[in-house]
All heavy atoms as an XYZ file, in Angstrom:
861
protein
N      29.384   -106.406      3.807
C      30.033   -105.166      3.435
C      30.992   -105.387      2.252
O      31.060   -104.577      1.359
C      30.774   -104.619      4.661
C      31.531   -103.344      4.391
S      30.377   -102.022      4.065
C      31.411   -100.640      4.066
N      31.741   -106.491      2.253
C      32.682   -106.786      1.168
C      31.955   -106.941     -0.158
O      32.416   -106.458     -1.182
C      33.465   -108.056      1.504
C      34.402   -108.477      0.410
C      35.802   -108.600      0.943
N      36.670   -109.154     -0.059
C      37.570   -108.450     -0.707
N      37.726   -107.193     -0.457
N      38.346   -109.021     -1.607
N      30.792   -107.641     -0.164
C      30.014   -107.822     -1.391
C      29.606   -106.483     -1.982
O      29.690   -106.257     -3.177
C      28.756   -108.646     -1.090
C      28.756   -110.005     -1.683
C      27.428   -110.634     -1.460
C      27.569   -112.133     -1.572
N      26.341   -112.820     -1.337
N      29.158   -105.569     -1.127
C      28.729   -104.248     -1.568
C      29.896   -103.477     -2.167
O      29.760   -102.835     -3.201
C      28.114   -103.470     -0.397
C      27.470   -102.176     -0.862
O      27.067   -102.064     -2.005
N      27.399   -101.209      0.024
N      31.088   -103.551     -1.542
C      32.264   -102.848     -2.060
C      32.653   -103.385     -3.432
O      33.007   -102.625     -4.326
C      33.427   -102.981     -1.079
N      32.591   -104.689     -3.608
C      32.923   -105.288     -4.905
C      31.911   -104.858     -5.956
O      32.274   -104.543     -7.082
C      33.012   -106.827     -4.788
C      34.238   -107.191     -3.958
C      33.077   -107.483     -6.154
C      34.339   -108.647     -3.608
N      30.631   -104.807     -5.607
C      29.591   -104.372     -6.542
C      29.800   -102.938     -6.989
O      29.674   -102.608     -8.164
N      30.145   -102.052     -6.059
C      30.391   -100.644     -6.378
C      31.632   -100.529     -7.250
O      31.652    -99.787     -8.228
C      30.538    -99.803     -5.083
C      31.028    -98.407     -5.395
C      29.226    -99.758     -4.335
N      32.686   -101.281     -6.918
C      33.910   -101.262     -7.713
C      33.630   -101.725     -9.139
O      34.049   -101.098    -10.100
C      34.982   -102.152     -7.070
C      36.279   -102.317     -7.866
C      36.967   -100.974     -8.026
C      37.192   -103.298     -7.169
N      32.885   -102.815     -9.291
C      32.557   -103.322    -10.623
C      31.773   -102.319    -11.434
O      32.052   -102.088    -12.604
N      30.789   -101.684    -10.801
C      29.985   -100.677    -11.494
C      30.846    -99.490    -11.909
O      30.697    -98.943    -13.000
C      28.835   -100.220    -10.606
N      31.789    -99.086    -11.052
C      32.674    -97.972    -11.376
C      33.563    -98.307    -12.563
O      33.802    -97.479    -13.429
C      33.554    -97.620    -10.171
O      32.756    -97.206     -9.099
N      34.093    -99.533    -12.595
C      34.935    -99.945    -13.716
C      34.166    -99.940    -15.026
O      34.651    -99.458    -16.039
C      35.489   -101.346    -13.473
C      36.669   -101.446    -12.528
C      36.982   -102.901    -12.242
C      37.871   -100.751    -13.085
N      32.954   -100.476    -15.008
C      32.132   -100.532    -16.219
C      31.819    -99.124    -16.696
O      31.942    -98.811    -17.878
C      30.838   -101.340    -15.977
C      29.887   -101.187    -17.143
C      31.174   -102.804    -15.759
N      31.431    -98.226    -15.793
C      31.103    -96.857    -16.164
C      32.339    -96.146    -16.710
O      32.284    -95.494    -17.743
C      30.537    -96.088    -14.964
C      30.163    -94.637    -15.225
C      29.115    -94.549    -16.327
C      29.665    -93.976    -13.969
N      33.493    -96.294    -16.037
C      34.719    -95.651    -16.499
C      35.138    -96.141    -17.861
O      35.529    -95.372    -18.724
N      35.027    -97.434    -18.097
C      35.394    -98.004    -19.382
C      34.443    -97.547    -20.476
O      34.846    -97.210    -21.574
C      35.418    -99.528    -19.291
C      36.003   -100.280    -20.468
C      37.417    -99.809    -20.752
C      36.006   -101.761    -20.197
N      33.150    -97.476    -20.163
C      32.156    -97.057    -21.151
C      32.357    -95.599    -21.551
O      32.189    -95.232    -22.705
C      30.748    -97.259    -20.599
N      32.739    -94.750    -20.610
C      32.872    -93.323    -20.893
C      34.181    -92.965    -21.584
O      34.217    -92.079    -22.418
C      32.760    -92.517    -19.600
C      31.391    -92.545    -18.923
C      31.454    -91.788    -17.607
C      30.334    -91.941    -19.819
N      35.279    -93.656    -21.224
C      36.583    -93.229    -21.704
C      37.355    -94.261    -22.499
O      38.353    -93.931    -23.117
C      37.478    -92.833    -20.511
O      37.726    -94.001    -19.736
C      36.848    -91.760    -19.663
N      36.959    -95.520    -22.432
C      37.756    -96.559    -23.054
C      38.881    -97.026    -22.147
O      39.572    -97.974    -22.422
N      39.076    -96.327    -21.032
C      40.089    -96.680    -20.053
C      39.461    -96.630    -18.677
O      38.769    -95.681    -18.344
C      41.269    -95.676    -20.104
O      41.796    -95.679    -21.415
C      42.339    -96.023    -19.102
N      39.688    -97.651    -17.903
C      39.163    -97.671    -16.544
C      40.313    -97.756    -15.562
O      41.277    -98.468    -15.775
C      38.239    -98.872    -16.352
N      40.214    -96.980    -14.490
C      41.196    -97.043    -13.430
C      40.468    -97.494    -12.181
O      39.475    -96.884    -11.776
C      41.853    -95.669    -13.199
C      42.819    -95.732    -12.034
C      42.560    -95.211    -14.459
N      40.948    -98.573    -11.590
C      40.298    -99.118    -10.410
C      41.125    -98.826     -9.183
O      42.285    -99.213     -9.105
C      40.127   -100.622    -10.559
N      40.570    -98.126     -8.225
C      41.218    -97.932     -6.946
C      40.479    -98.819     -5.973
O      39.308    -98.591     -5.677
C      41.134    -96.462     -6.524
C      41.888    -96.208     -5.230
O      42.414    -97.172     -4.642
O      41.945    -95.041     -4.824
N      41.145    -99.848     -5.487
C      40.457   -100.821     -4.646
C      40.425   -100.409     -3.185
O      40.083   -101.199     -2.328
C      41.080   -102.233     -4.809
C      40.821   -102.740     -6.211
C      42.569   -102.230     -4.506
N      40.789    -99.168     -2.883
C      40.635    -98.641     -1.533
C      41.790    -99.007     -0.624
O      42.925    -99.106     -1.042
N      41.476    -99.204      0.681
C      42.506    -99.498      1.656
C      42.331   -100.896      2.211
O      41.230   -101.436      2.246
C      42.460    -98.493      2.817
O      41.166    -98.535      3.392
C      42.761    -97.091      2.347
N      43.429   -101.473      2.639
C      43.424   -102.789      3.278
C      42.879   -102.616      4.687
O      43.422   -101.845      5.480
C      44.847   -103.333      3.291
C      44.918   -104.734      3.870
O      44.416   -104.928      4.995
O      45.478   -105.612      3.202
N      41.809   -103.328      5.026
C      41.149   -103.175      6.323
C      42.058   -103.549      7.484
O      41.977   -102.959      8.551
C      39.874   -104.021      6.362
N      42.944   -104.515      7.299
C      43.792   -104.970      8.399
C      44.950   -104.023      8.676
O      45.322   -103.811      9.818
C      44.327   -106.376      8.122
O      45.102   -106.365      6.943
N      45.525   -103.410      7.622
C      46.696   -102.565      7.826
C      46.412   -101.086      7.642
O      47.193   -100.250      8.067
C      47.810   -102.976      6.857
O      47.434   -102.653      5.528
N      45.305   -100.754      6.956
C      44.999    -99.359      6.676
C      45.791    -98.810      5.503
O      45.657    -97.657      5.146
N      46.653    -99.642      4.902
C      47.473    -99.193      3.774
C      46.635    -99.125      2.510
O      45.700    -99.894      2.320
C      48.641   -100.153      3.566
N      46.996    -98.199      1.639
C      46.292    -98.056      0.368
C      46.612    -99.230     -0.532
O      47.771    -99.624     -0.666
C      46.701    -96.757     -0.315
O      46.045    -96.626     -1.541
N      45.591    -99.825     -1.137
C      45.795   -100.941     -2.059
C      46.216   -100.388     -3.415
O      45.987    -99.237     -3.742
C      44.504   -101.751     -2.192
N      46.843   -101.221     -4.215
C      47.346   -100.811     -5.523
C      46.210   -100.559     -6.495
O      45.236   -101.292     -6.534
C      48.253   -101.910     -6.103
O      49.277   -102.169     -5.151
C      48.863   -101.500     -7.410
N      46.344    -99.515     -7.302
C      45.383    -99.241     -8.371
C      45.773   -100.036     -9.597
O      46.941   -100.249     -9.864
C      45.377    -97.750     -8.723
O      44.886    -97.000     -7.649
N      44.778   -100.470    -10.352
C      45.029   -101.231    -11.579
C      44.507   -100.424    -12.757
O      43.378    -99.969    -12.737
C      44.316   -102.573    -11.519
N      45.322   -100.244    -13.776
C      44.901    -99.496    -14.953
C      44.568   -100.471    -16.062
O      45.392   -101.283    -16.433
C      46.004    -98.547    -15.386
C      45.540    -97.552    -16.407
C      46.524    -96.450    -16.573
C      45.937    -95.381    -17.440
N      46.797    -94.250    -17.620
N      43.345   -100.392    -16.556
C      42.885   -101.308    -17.598
C      42.656   -100.510    -18.866
O      41.577   -100.022    -19.103
C      41.590   -101.994    -17.151
C      41.614   -102.669    -15.775
C      40.224   -103.137    -15.390
C      42.588   -103.809    -15.779
N      43.693   -100.350    -19.689
C      43.569    -99.510    -20.862
C      43.459   -100.259    -22.172
O      43.391    -99.642    -23.215
N      43.493   -101.576    -22.151
C      43.497   -102.347    -23.388
C      42.123   -102.336    -24.053
O      41.102   -102.325    -23.386
C      43.925   -103.785    -23.107
N      42.133   -102.332    -25.376
C      40.895   -102.395    -26.153
C      41.049   -103.440    -27.256
O      42.162   -103.853    -27.591
C      40.531   -101.021    -26.785
C      40.305    -99.969    -25.719
C      41.593   -100.569    -27.764
N      39.936   -103.857    -27.816
C      39.993   -104.807    -28.925
C      40.493   -104.093    -30.180
O      40.347   -102.887    -30.317
C      38.627   -105.441    -29.179
O      37.723   -104.477    -29.648
N      41.096   -104.866    -31.068
C      41.610   -104.285    -32.298
C      41.518   -105.288    -33.425
O      40.886   -106.342    -33.290
N      42.152   -104.936    -34.554
C      42.086   -105.818    -35.714
C      43.269   -105.552    -36.635
O      43.938   -104.514    -36.534
C      40.791   -105.615    -36.472
C      40.638   -104.226    -37.081
C      39.232   -103.975    -37.603
N      39.095   -102.655    -38.154
C      39.201   -102.353    -39.442
N      39.448   -103.308    -40.312
N      39.057   -101.128    -39.864
N      43.510   -106.526    -37.506
C      44.498   -106.361    -38.568
C      43.752   -105.886    -39.809
O      42.658   -106.343    -40.103
C      45.213   -107.687    -38.863
C      46.035   -108.184    -37.707
C      45.656   -109.316    -37.003
C      47.184   -107.525    -37.322
C      46.413   -109.777    -35.942
C      47.952   -107.974    -36.261
C      47.560   -109.103    -35.565
N      44.355   -104.968    -40.566
C      43.721   -104.439    -41.776
C      44.022   -105.287    -43.007
O      43.304   -105.205    -44.004
C      44.186   -103.009    -42.050
C      43.955   -102.037    -40.909
C      44.845   -100.993    -40.699
C      42.861   -102.151    -40.054
C      44.640   -100.079    -39.667
C      42.661   -101.247    -39.027
C      43.558   -100.219    -38.842
O      43.369    -99.323    -37.826
N      45.088   -106.056    -42.959
C      45.506   -106.901    -44.084
C      45.980   -108.253    -43.543
O      46.229   -108.396    -42.343
C      46.644   -106.243    -44.908
C      46.170   -104.965    -45.567
C      47.871   -105.987    -44.055
N      46.123   -109.228    -44.408
C      46.641   -110.536    -44.016
C      48.168   -110.536    -44.040
O      48.793   -109.857    -44.853
C      46.128   -111.627    -44.968
C      44.679   -112.014    -44.673
O      44.269   -111.926    -43.498
O      43.974   -112.412    -45.612
N      48.749   -111.345    -43.154
C      50.199   -111.519    -43.127
C      50.959   -110.389    -42.457
O      52.135   -110.176    -42.758
N      50.319   -109.675    -41.531
C      50.974   -108.568    -40.828
C      52.087   -109.136    -39.946
O      51.860   -110.063    -39.159
C      49.967   -107.783    -39.959
C      50.678   -106.722    -39.128
C      48.884   -107.171    -40.816
N      53.284   -108.591    -40.056
C      54.410   -109.032    -39.222
C      54.270   -108.419    -37.825
O      54.277   -107.202    -37.681
C      55.733   -108.637    -39.856
C      56.028   -109.425    -41.115
C      57.339   -108.961    -41.752
N      57.646   -109.756    -42.916
C      57.271   -109.436    -44.157
N      56.560   -108.356    -44.375
N      57.585   -110.226    -45.156
N      54.167   -109.284    -36.825
C      54.113   -108.845    -35.430
C      55.554   -108.856    -34.933
O      56.174   -109.905    -34.802
C      53.225   -109.780    -34.588
C      51.823   -109.848    -35.181
C      53.192   -109.307    -33.133
C      50.939   -110.928    -34.577
N      56.107   -107.663    -34.681
C      57.534   -107.529    -34.387
C      57.809   -107.445    -32.887
O      56.932   -107.072    -32.115
C      58.088   -106.305    -35.104
C      57.929   -106.438    -36.626
C      58.704   -105.390    -37.360
N      58.562   -105.539    -38.803
C      59.371   -106.251    -39.569
N      60.390   -106.897    -39.047
N      59.170   -106.318    -40.869
N      59.047   -107.776    -32.490
C      59.383   -107.758    -31.070
C      59.815   -106.383    -30.563
O      60.097   -106.210    -29.384
C      60.431   -108.829    -30.729
C      61.728   -108.645    -31.478
O      62.041   -107.574    -31.960
N      62.485   -109.721    -31.587
N      59.845   -105.393    -31.428
C      60.138   -104.000    -31.076
C      59.497   -103.114    -32.147
O      59.224   -103.581    -33.252
C      61.644   -103.766    -31.013
N      59.261   -101.839    -31.836
C      58.600   -100.951    -32.800
C      59.536   -100.435    -33.889
O      59.883    -99.256    -33.946
C      58.076    -99.816    -31.917
C      59.011    -99.781    -30.760
C      59.428   -101.199    -30.531
N      59.960   -101.338    -34.768
C      60.870   -100.982    -35.849
C      60.782   -102.031    -36.950
O      60.626   -103.224    -36.665
C      62.310   -100.926    -35.315
O      63.229   -100.841    -36.377
N      60.928   -101.591    -38.196
C      60.939   -102.535    -39.318
C      62.169   -103.429    -39.289
O      62.191   -104.488    -39.922
C      60.869   -101.781    -40.648
C      59.561   -101.039    -40.935
C      59.686   -100.235    -42.224
C      58.406   -102.013    -41.024
N      63.200   -103.045    -38.550
C      64.410   -103.849    -38.425
C      64.300   -104.904    -37.326
O      65.171   -105.759    -37.207
C      65.612   -102.948    -38.118
C      65.914   -101.990    -39.261
O      65.643   -102.351    -40.422
O      66.412   -100.881    -38.989
N      63.247   -104.848    -36.507
C      63.093   -105.773    -35.383
C      62.695   -107.161    -35.866
O      62.093   -107.313    -36.933
C      62.051   -105.236    -34.406
N      63.009   -108.167    -35.060
C      62.640   -109.540    -35.384
C      61.136   -109.729    -35.427
O      60.373   -108.934    -34.858
N      60.693   -110.773    -36.090
C      59.268   -111.059    -36.253
C      58.874   -112.192    -35.302
O      59.458   -113.269    -35.337
C      58.945   -111.447    -37.719
C      57.493   -111.846    -37.870
C      59.295   -110.291    -38.653
N      57.872   -111.928    -34.449
C      57.359   -112.939    -33.519
C      56.352   -113.872    -34.177
O      56.189   -115.012    -33.770
C      56.674   -112.281    -32.318
C      57.650   -111.493    -31.465
O      58.859   -111.688    -31.538
N      57.118   -110.605    -30.650
N      55.620   -113.360    -35.157
C      54.582   -114.133    -35.822
C      53.851   -113.271    -36.836
O      54.216   -112.115    -37.059
N      52.806   -113.824    -37.422
C      52.024   -113.122    -38.438
C      50.572   -112.989    -37.983
O      50.020   -113.896    -37.372
C      52.070   -113.871    -39.769
C      53.449   -114.056    -40.394
C      53.345   -114.911    -41.649
C      54.090   -112.716    -40.710
N      49.959   -111.847    -38.312
C      48.555   -111.609    -37.999
C      47.706   -111.591    -39.252
O      48.178   -111.202    -40.332
N      46.448   -112.016    -39.100
C      45.533   -112.085    -40.245
C      44.206   -111.414    -39.905
O      43.828   -111.324    -38.730
C      45.320   -113.544    -40.656
C      46.582   -114.166    -41.183
C      47.474   -114.795    -40.326
C      46.909   -114.056    -42.528
C      48.663   -115.329    -40.805
C      48.100   -114.594    -43.010
C      48.967   -115.226    -42.148
O      50.141   -115.746    -42.625
N      43.488   -110.978    -40.925
C      42.263   -110.210    -40.767
C      41.269   -110.843    -39.789
O      40.692   -110.148    -38.973
C      41.599   -109.946    -42.145
C      42.468   -108.972    -42.945
C      40.191   -109.411    -41.986
C      42.019   -108.740    -44.370
N      41.081   -112.142    -39.809
C      40.099   -112.775    -38.933
C      40.528   -112.961    -37.486
O      39.727   -113.379    -36.648
N      41.771   -112.632    -37.144
C      42.270   -112.850    -35.786
C      41.721   -111.820    -34.801
O      41.511   -110.666    -35.147
C      43.795   -112.768    -35.758
C      44.470   -113.927    -36.398
N      45.823   -114.130    -36.309
C      43.999   -114.955    -37.138
C      46.157   -115.226    -36.962
N      45.063   -115.738    -37.490
N      41.529   -112.258    -33.563
C      41.159   -111.347    -32.478
C      42.444   -110.729    -31.947
O      43.457   -111.404    -31.801
C      40.433   -112.094    -31.370
C      39.086   -112.631    -31.781
C      38.391   -113.279    -30.590
C      37.095   -113.920    -30.992
N      36.069   -113.003    -31.374
N      42.398   -109.423    -31.647
C      43.585   -108.677    -31.229
C      43.254   -107.831    -30.010
O      42.166   -107.249    -29.922
C      44.063   -107.751    -32.384
C      45.257   -106.921    -31.963
C      44.381   -108.559    -33.625
N      44.195   -107.737    -29.069
C      44.105   -106.786    -27.968
C      45.180   -105.741    -28.194
O      46.344   -106.080    -28.438
C      44.320   -107.469    -26.608
O      43.292   -108.435    -26.411
C      44.262   -106.460    -25.472
N      44.797   -104.459    -28.127
C      45.730   -103.347    -28.308
C      45.900   -102.663    -26.957
O      44.915   -102.294    -26.314
C      45.203   -102.336    -29.355
C      46.215   -101.223    -29.575
C      44.870   -103.038    -30.668
N      47.160   -102.491    -26.520
C      47.440   -101.944    -25.201
C      47.826   -100.467    -25.206
O      47.413    -99.709    -24.335
C      48.570   -102.723    -24.536
C      48.263   -104.189    -24.418
C      48.821   -105.100    -25.300
C      47.406   -104.656    -23.440
C      48.538   -106.449    -25.212
C      47.103   -106.004    -23.348
C      47.674   -106.893    -24.228
O      47.381   -108.224    -24.145
N      48.679   -100.078    -26.161
C      49.198    -98.716    -26.157
C      49.905    -98.449    -27.485
O      50.043    -99.341    -28.309
C      50.185    -98.528    -25.001
S      51.541    -99.717    -24.998
N      50.362    -97.201    -27.664
C      51.111    -96.860    -28.875
C      52.454    -96.249    -28.483
O      52.642    -95.762    -27.367
C      50.332    -95.898    -29.777
C      50.297    -94.480    -29.267
C      51.255    -93.562    -29.685
C      49.323    -94.069    -28.381
C      51.225    -92.256    -29.217
C      49.287    -92.766    -27.914
C      50.243    -91.854    -28.334
N      53.380    -96.309    -29.414
C      54.682    -95.679    -29.233
C      55.159    -95.170    -30.587
O      54.591    -95.538    -31.617
C      55.701    -96.670    -28.615
O      56.877    -95.945    -28.247
C      56.040    -97.792    -29.573
N      56.159    -94.327    -30.569
C      56.728    -93.818    -31.818
C      57.978    -94.615    -32.150
O      58.803    -94.884    -31.292
C      57.095    -92.336    -31.679
C      55.906    -91.412    -31.446
C      55.146    -91.171    -32.720
C      53.982    -90.253    -32.508
N      54.186    -88.897    -32.953
N      58.097    -94.975    -33.418
C      59.265    -95.696    -33.903
C      60.149    -94.761    -34.704
O      59.993    -93.543    -34.658
N      61.081    -95.336    -35.485
C      61.939    -94.521    -36.341
C      61.092    -93.668    -37.298
O      60.018    -94.089    -37.722
C      62.746    -95.566    -37.118
C      62.687    -96.805    -36.278
C      61.372    -96.756    -35.576
N      61.579    -92.490    -37.586
C      60.898    -91.548    -38.480
C      59.508    -91.162    -37.982
O      58.620    -90.821    -38.754
C      60.802    -92.113    -39.903
C      62.140    -92.513    -40.536
C      61.904    -93.183    -41.884
C      63.036    -91.292    -40.690
N      59.313    -91.233    -36.652
C      58.048    -90.842    -36.006
C      56.849    -91.679    -36.432
O      55.706    -91.227    -36.369
C      57.757    -89.348    -36.239
C      58.733    -88.430    -35.550
C      58.710    -88.551    -34.035
O      57.649    -88.395    -33.429
O      59.780    -88.809    -33.457
N      57.067    -92.893    -36.901
C      55.955    -93.781    -37.234
C      55.287    -94.242    -35.946
O      55.934    -94.390    -34.916
C      56.435    -95.008    -38.036
O      57.456    -95.670    -37.296
C      56.952    -94.604    -39.401
N      53.985    -94.476    -36.009
C      53.227    -94.927    -34.838
C      53.121    -96.445    -34.872
O      52.778    -97.034    -35.893
C      51.824    -94.287    -34.810
C      50.981    -94.870    -33.691
C      51.940    -92.772    -34.669
N      53.414    -97.070    -33.722
C      53.344    -98.523    -33.568
C      52.420    -98.852    -32.416
O      52.437    -98.178    -31.376
C      54.732    -99.095    -33.272
C      55.661    -99.015    -34.437
C      56.296    -97.903    -34.912
C      56.062   -100.085    -35.280
N      57.061    -98.220    -36.006
C      56.941    -99.561    -36.243
C      55.768   -101.446    -35.304
C      57.530   -100.339    -37.234
C      56.363   -102.230    -36.283
C      57.224   -101.681    -37.237
N      51.621    -99.881    -32.578
C      50.719   -100.367    -31.526
C      51.342   -101.584    -30.859
O      51.828   -102.469    -31.544
C      49.364   -100.775    -32.109
C      48.612    -99.649    -32.737
C      48.443    -99.434    -34.072
C      47.923    -98.594    -32.077
N      47.686    -98.310    -34.276
C      47.359    -97.769    -33.070
C      47.730    -98.264    -30.737
C      46.613    -96.638    -32.757
C      46.984    -97.128    -30.435
C      46.438    -96.331    -31.439
N      51.318   -101.630    -29.516
C      51.717   -102.845    -28.795
C      50.478   -103.706    -28.670
O      49.451   -103.245    -28.172
C      52.288   -102.536    -27.421
C      52.851   -103.807    -26.743
C      53.614   -103.513    -25.484
N      52.770   -103.066    -24.412
C      52.088   -103.867    -23.586
N      52.136   -105.178    -23.726
N      51.349   -103.365    -22.626
N      50.543   -104.917    -29.163
C      49.356   -105.770    -29.268
C      49.639   -107.199    -28.804
O      50.797   -107.585    -28.625
C      48.823   -105.823    -30.728
C      49.878   -106.425    -31.701
C      48.459   -104.449    -31.241
C      49.496   -107.767    -32.222
N      48.584   -107.941    -28.655
C      48.662   -109.401    -28.573
C      47.637   -109.948    -29.547
O      46.474   -109.541    -29.512
C      48.363   -109.924    -27.156
O      49.358   -109.428    -26.263
C      48.378   -111.450    -27.116
N      48.085   -110.845    -30.426
C      47.171   -111.552    -31.312
C      46.547   -112.647    -30.446
O      47.192   -113.638    -30.123
C      47.946   -112.144    -32.491
C      47.059   -112.863    -33.496
O      45.987   -113.372    -33.096
O      47.453   -112.949    -34.665
N      45.317   -112.451    -30.020
C      44.644   -113.380    -29.112
C      44.447   -114.747    -29.769
O      44.540   -115.774    -29.108
C      43.279   -112.807    -28.657
C      43.493   -111.484    -27.923
C      42.517   -113.786    -27.797
C      44.381   -111.549    -26.723
N      44.228   -114.769    -31.051
C      44.016   -116.028    -31.769
C      45.238   -116.947    -31.664
O      45.099   -118.150    -31.462
C      43.672   -115.753    -33.244
O      42.523   -114.900    -33.288
C      43.375   -117.040    -34.008
N      46.437   -116.370    -31.771
C      47.662   -117.179    -31.743
C      48.452   -117.036    -30.447
O      49.379   -117.805    -30.207
C      48.586   -116.776    -32.911
O      48.955   -115.391    -32.749
C      47.913   -116.997    -34.247
N      48.124   -116.005    -29.650
C      48.868   -115.752    -28.419
C      50.168   -114.996    -28.629
O      50.961   -114.839    -27.707
N      50.412   -114.497    -29.833
C      51.668   -113.821    -30.161
C      51.596   -112.338    -29.776
O      50.744   -111.611    -30.270
C      51.993   -113.958    -31.672
C      53.216   -113.133    -32.043
C      52.188   -115.410    -32.046
N      52.517   -111.883    -28.897
C      52.590   -110.463    -28.544
C      53.603   -109.738    -29.419
O      54.463   -110.370    -30.039
C      53.078   -110.511    -27.096
C      53.996   -111.693    -27.085
C      53.380   -112.701    -28.046
N      53.509   -108.408    -29.460
C      54.507   -107.631    -30.177
C      53.982   -106.288    -30.609
O      53.043   -105.748    -30.008
N      54.574   -105.749    -31.651
C      54.244   -104.424    -32.176
C      53.865   -104.524    -33.647
O      54.454   -105.300    -34.392
C      55.454   -103.492    -32.055
C      55.823   -103.171    -30.632
C      56.647   -104.010    -29.900
C      55.333   -102.025    -30.014
C      56.981   -103.729    -28.588
C      55.664   -101.734    -28.706
C      56.496   -102.591    -28.002
O      56.824   -102.294    -26.697
N      52.897   -103.694    -34.049
C      52.544   -103.569    -35.463
C      52.499   -102.088    -35.824
O      52.118   -101.253    -35.005
C      51.193   -104.245    -35.803
C      50.041   -103.636    -35.006
C      51.275   -105.746    -35.594
C      48.660   -104.079    -35.459
N      52.913   -101.777    -37.032
C      52.866   -100.397    -37.509
C      51.410   -100.040    -37.797
O      50.635   -100.874    -38.235
C      53.748   -100.271    -38.762
C      54.235    -98.854    -39.047
C      53.247    -98.065    -39.870
O      52.522    -98.692    -40.664
O      53.204    -96.843    -39.740
N      51.034    -98.795    -37.532
C      49.626    -98.378    -37.604
C      48.967    -98.592    -38.952
O      47.746    -98.703    -39.035
C      49.484    -96.920    -37.188
C      50.038    -95.941    -38.200
C      49.765    -94.509    -37.842
O      49.048    -94.221    -36.898
N      50.341    -93.582    -38.598
N      49.717    -98.681    -40.027
C      49.134    -98.898    -41.350
C      48.542   -100.286    -41.513
O      47.724   -100.517    -42.392
C      50.201    -98.717    -42.438
O      50.749    -97.434    -42.388
N      48.955   -101.231    -40.655
C      48.561   -102.624    -40.819
C      47.535   -103.117    -39.810
O      47.038   -104.231    -39.919
C      49.802   -103.514    -40.760
C      50.795   -103.136    -41.820
C      51.973   -102.480    -41.493
C      50.541   -103.395    -43.161
C      52.880   -102.108    -42.470
C      51.441   -103.031    -44.144
C      52.614   -102.383    -43.795
O      53.498   -102.021    -44.771
N      47.214   -102.293    -38.834
C      46.226   -102.685    -37.838
C      46.158   -101.658    -36.726
O      46.950   -100.715    -36.680
N      45.197   -101.868    -35.832
C      45.057   -100.932    -34.719
C      43.803   -101.206    -33.928
O      43.104   -102.207    -34.148
N      43.487   -100.312    -32.993
C      42.328   -100.508    -32.121
C      41.008   -100.263    -32.837
O      40.947    -99.505    -33.801
C      42.545    -99.480    -31.010
C      43.388    -98.421    -31.629
C      44.233    -99.109    -32.665
N      39.956   -100.921    -32.335
C      38.608   -100.706    -32.870
C      37.962    -99.442    -32.312
O      36.963    -98.970    -32.845
C      37.715   -101.907    -32.565
C      38.117   -103.126    -33.367
O      38.599   -103.021    -34.477
N      37.919   -104.292    -32.785
N      38.489    -98.917    -31.219
C      37.966    -97.693    -30.608
C      39.160    -96.843    -30.215
O      40.293    -97.333    -30.150
C      37.098    -98.040    -29.402
O      37.827    -98.778    -28.460
N      38.948    -95.557    -29.942
C      40.066    -94.673    -29.634
C      40.892    -95.184    -28.443
O      40.354    -95.653    -27.451
C      39.390    -93.341    -29.274
C      38.083    -93.393    -29.968
C      37.678    -94.843    -29.945
N      42.201    -95.094    -28.564
C      43.120    -95.484    -27.498
C      44.273    -94.493    -27.497
O      45.044    -94.434    -28.451
C      43.634    -96.911    -27.716
C      44.637    -97.424    -26.687
C      43.978    -97.520    -25.309
C      45.168    -98.779    -27.098
N      44.375    -93.693    -26.456
C      45.416    -92.662    -26.370
C      46.476    -93.010    -25.337
O      47.151    -92.133    -24.822
C      44.775    -91.312    -26.027
C      43.878    -90.839    -27.125
O      44.204    -90.967    -28.299
N      42.731    -90.298    -26.773
N      46.633    -94.285    -25.045
C      47.572    -94.754    -24.034
C      48.957    -94.923    -24.653
O      49.139    -95.711    -25.560
C      47.081    -96.092    -23.471
C      47.852    -96.583    -22.289
C      47.564    -95.785    -21.040
O      46.467    -95.238    -20.912
O      48.455    -95.732    -20.198
N      49.938    -94.151    -24.149
C      51.320    -94.301    -24.611
C      52.005    -95.427    -23.860
O      51.769    -95.608    -22.675
C      52.110    -93.012    -24.375
C      51.916    -92.001    -25.481
C      52.969    -90.926    -25.358
N      54.095    -91.237    -26.204
C      54.385    -90.582    -27.316
N      53.631    -89.598    -27.704
N      55.417    -90.924    -28.038
N      52.852    -96.188    -24.542
C      53.615    -97.274    -23.898
C      54.719    -96.702    -23.041
O      55.245    -95.665    -23.291
C      54.235    -98.186    -24.950
S      53.039    -99.023    -25.997
């Protein structure tokens, strides 16, 4: 029975991600306690840098410190967006190539597919 539940859950996640770019997994209830298990939201998508030397900042602002630099060939995960000063849009990302997390302004990089997840 457990194998079947995992198979159905996996298929649901794949279908949800394929249709919306965001998958929400509800793992059901705990058999021993009957309590509802925690849902996991998987909204991250792949992304890219548009130029070399993008400053990955520790907050969504040009005044924020720099965690590292991103380059066109790097693999990127984009999690969500937020508004910075003057209503600029910033993406919360991790540069997978270097492991550096932070924020980048939308002019310098972003997701490869639509992502409407607010931070």
